[in-house]
Structures are given as structure tokens and as C-alpha cells.
C-alpha positions in Angstrom: -11.6 -28.2 -9.1 -13.6 -25.0 -8.5 -13.4 -23.4 -5.1 -16.2 -21.2 -3.8 -16.5 -20.3 -0.1 -13.6 -22.7 0.5 -15.7 -25.7 -0.7 -14.0 -27.6 -3.5 -16.2 -28.9 -6.3 -14.5 -31.4 -8.6 -15.4 -31.9 -12.3 -13.9 -34.7 -14.4 -14.7 -35.2 -18.0 -13.4 -35.9 -21.4 -13.0 -33.1 -24.0 -12.9 -33.7 -27.7 -11.8 -31.1 -30.2 -12.6 -31.8 -33.8 -11.6 -29.6 -36.8 -14.8 -29.6 -38.9 -14.0 -27.0 -41.6 -11.4 -24.7 -42.9 -11.3 -21.6 -45.1 -8.8 -19.2 -46.5 -8.4 -16.1 -44.4 -7.3 -12.5 -45.2 -3.9 -13.2 -43.7 -2.8 -15.6 -46.4 -3.4 -18.7 -44.4 -6.3 -20.8 -43.3 -8.8 -20.5 -40.4 -9.8 -23.8 -38.9 -13.3 -24.2 -37.3 -13.2 -26.4 -34.2 -16.1 -28.0 -32.5 -15.6 -29.1 -28.9 -17.5 -31.9 -27.2 -17.6 -33.3 -23.7 -18.7 -36.5 -22.1 -18.2 -38.2 -18.7 -15.0 -40.1 -18.1 -17.0 -43.2 -17.8 -17.9 -42.9 -21.5 -21.2 -42.3 -23.2 -22.3 -39.9 -25.9 -20.4 -36.8 -26.8 -22.4 -33.5 -26.1 -21.6 -30.4 -28.1 -20.0 -27.7 -26.0 -18.9 -24.8 -28.2 -17.1 -23.7 -31.3 -13.6 -22.3 -31.4 -11.3 -21.4 -34.3 -7.6 -21.4 -34.9 -5.4 -19.7 -37.5 -1.7 -19.7 -38.2 0.3 -17.1 -40.0 4.0 -16.6 -40.6 4.2 -14.7 -37.4 1.8 -16.3 -34.9 -0.9 -18.9 -34.1 -4.2 -17.4 -32.8 -6.9 -19.5 -31.1 -10.3 -17.9 -30.6 -11.8 -19.4 -27.4 -15.5 -18.4 -27.0 -14.9 -15.6 -29.5 -11.9 -14.2 -27.6 -8.7 -14.4 -29.7 -5.5 -15.4 -27.8 -2.0 -15.4 -29.4 -0.8 -18.9 -28.4 2.5 -18.9 -30.2 4.8 -16.5 -32.1 7.4 -17.3 -34.7 10.3 -18.0 -34.8 10.0 -20.0 -31.6 13.1 -19.9 -29.3 13.5 -20.5 -25.6 12.9 -17.1 -23.8 10.7 -15.7 -26.6 8.1 -13.4 -25.0 4.8 -11.9 -26.3 1.5 -10.5 -25.2 -1.0 -13.4 -25.4 -3.9 -10.8 -25.3 -2.6 -8.6 -28.1 -5.5 -9.5 -30.3 -8.2 -8.9 -27.7 -9.1 -6.0 -25.3 -7.9 -7.7 -22.1 -4.9 -6.4 -20.2 -1.4 -7.4 -21.3 -0.6 -11.0 -20.4 3.1 -11.9 -21.0 3.7 -15.3 -22.3 7.2 -16.9 -22.5 8.7 -20.0 -24.1 10.3 -21.9 -21.2 11.3 -25.2 -22.9 11.6 -26.1 -26.6 12.3 -29.3 -28.6 12.2 -31.4 -25.5 10.9 -35.0 -25.6 7.9 -35.7 -23.3 5.6 -38.6 -22.4 2.0 -38.1 -21.3 -0.6 -40.7 -20.5 1.3 -43.4 -22.4 1.9 -41.2 -25.5 5.5 -40.1 -26.5 6.2 -36.8 -28.2 9.6 -36.2 -29.7 9.6 -32.4 -29.7 7.5 -30.3 -27.3 7.6 -26.8 -26.0 6.3 -25.2 -22.8 4.6 -21.8 -22.9 4.3 -20.2 -19.5 1.5 -17.6 -19.3 1.9 -16.7 -15.7 3.9 -18.0 -12.7 2.8 -15.8 -9.8 2.3 -17.6 -6.4 3.0 -15.7 -3.2 1.6 -18.5 -1.0 -0.1 -15.9 1.2 -2.8 -14.1 -0.9 -3.2 -15.6 -4.3 -1.7 -17.7 -7.1 -1.9 -17.4 -10.9 0.1 -20.2 -12.5 -0.8 -21.1 -16.1 1.1 -23.1 -18.8 0.4 -25.0 -22.0 2.6 -27.7 -23.6 2.6 -28.1 -27.4 3.9 -31.1 -29.4 5.2 -30.6 -33.0 2.7 -31.9 -35.5 0.0 -32.4 -32.8 -0.8 -29.2 -31.1 -1.6 -28.6 -27.4 -1.0 -31.7 -25.4 -1.3 -30.4 -21.8 -2.8 -27.3 -20.1 -2.4 -26.4 -16.4 -4.1 -23.6 -14.6 -4.0 -22.7 -10.9 -5.8 -19.4 -10.2 -6.7 -19.3 -6.5 -7.1 -16.9 -3.6 -5.8 -18.0 -0.3 -7.3 -17.4 3.1 -5.8 -14.2 4.4 -7.3 -14.1 7.9 -4.8 -13.9 10.8 -5.6 -17.5 11.8 -4.9 -19.0 8.4 -2.7 -16.6 6.5 0.3 -18.4 5.0 -1.3 -21.8 5.4 -2.2 -22.0 1.7 -5.9 -22.6 2.5 -7.8 -21.9 -0.7 -10.9 -19.7 -0.4 -11.8 -19.4 -4.0 -10.6 -20.0 -7.5 -9.9 -22.8 -10.0 -7.4 -25.6 -10.5 -7.5 -27.1 -13.9 -5.5 -29.8 -15.7 -6.0 -31.0 -19.3 -3.9 -33.9 -20.6 -4.1 -35.5 -24.1 -5.3 -39.1 -24.2 -5.3 -39.6 -28.0 -5.1 -37.7 -31.2 -5.5 -38.4 -34.9 -6.0 -37.1 -38.3 -9.6 -38.4 -38.8 
């Protein structure tokens, strides 16, 4: 849901991420080329959206989203581990932290034995703005859920503290299926 001038606009679609190629990189690992596609939730043909890439080293996993690299995970992973998700790009420091690790989780009828939650931000003052972002990863699968709530609340005297959203974005992505094909 995107908010502009307090008017919500809802978007609902399916997103498919497909690894289409891989090649050795200079860090001793592989870089995976990922094509992303969308289609309406009602079905139909997949439409190409964009190309991302991902690479894993002994120390971290980096995903380049629209040519901006983000450090998604650092190793070894332990509850409470923190790092700068933007350390490979020019954006300001963004502190990520592992909140849960090796927890079972069920999503949309799928069961995952070992998952971890990475919290990217958890700021919500309920008066001016909220920036709450997290991703959930499953061992052997990858990201299985993503939640983002980046909104600005109405701060006029008549609505301050009422959590009326003036602008921003609320986004949720949940895995429906995955495979090795």
C-alpha cells in the first residue's frame, strides 16, 4: 500500500525470482544472476521486472537490488549479531540485527525448520513517523518473508497521535512456493 496525500493505493501481485546464471567472482565464491518477474495475483503471463544479483562469501551475503548492494547476512550468525546493511553502498549507516535464529516457522502452508529474523529498523514513535523493516530467511531456501512500514503520520494539532498516515509505504512479501528448477 502506497500513501500519497493520505490516499492509500493498494498493489497486489505475485513476484518470481529466478536464478538464471552464475559465475565465479573475485571473492572466491559465486555471483548469482537473478531475474525477477511479476504478474497479477489472478494469474496470467509473467512480465520481466528487473535483474538483481547475489553473492555469498565466508563473511557475508550481499544482494544487489537495482544495482545497489546490501549486506543481508554476516557470518557467523548468532542472535544479537549486528552489522551495517549499507556497508557496500554509499547510503547512510543502516544497523541490522539478528533477532531470532534457528526457529521453526510456517508461512502460507509451508513449514520451515530453521529460520532467522533480521531486523533492519524498528522505529515507530506513533506521532510523526515509523520505519519498521524486517526480513525472515529459511535455511536452504533464502528469504521467505519481508515486511516494511515506512510512513509519516499526520502531525497537525487535530490529528497528532491518531496514527493517521499522510504518506509512505506498507509492504509485505510472503513466499508461496520455491524450488530448485
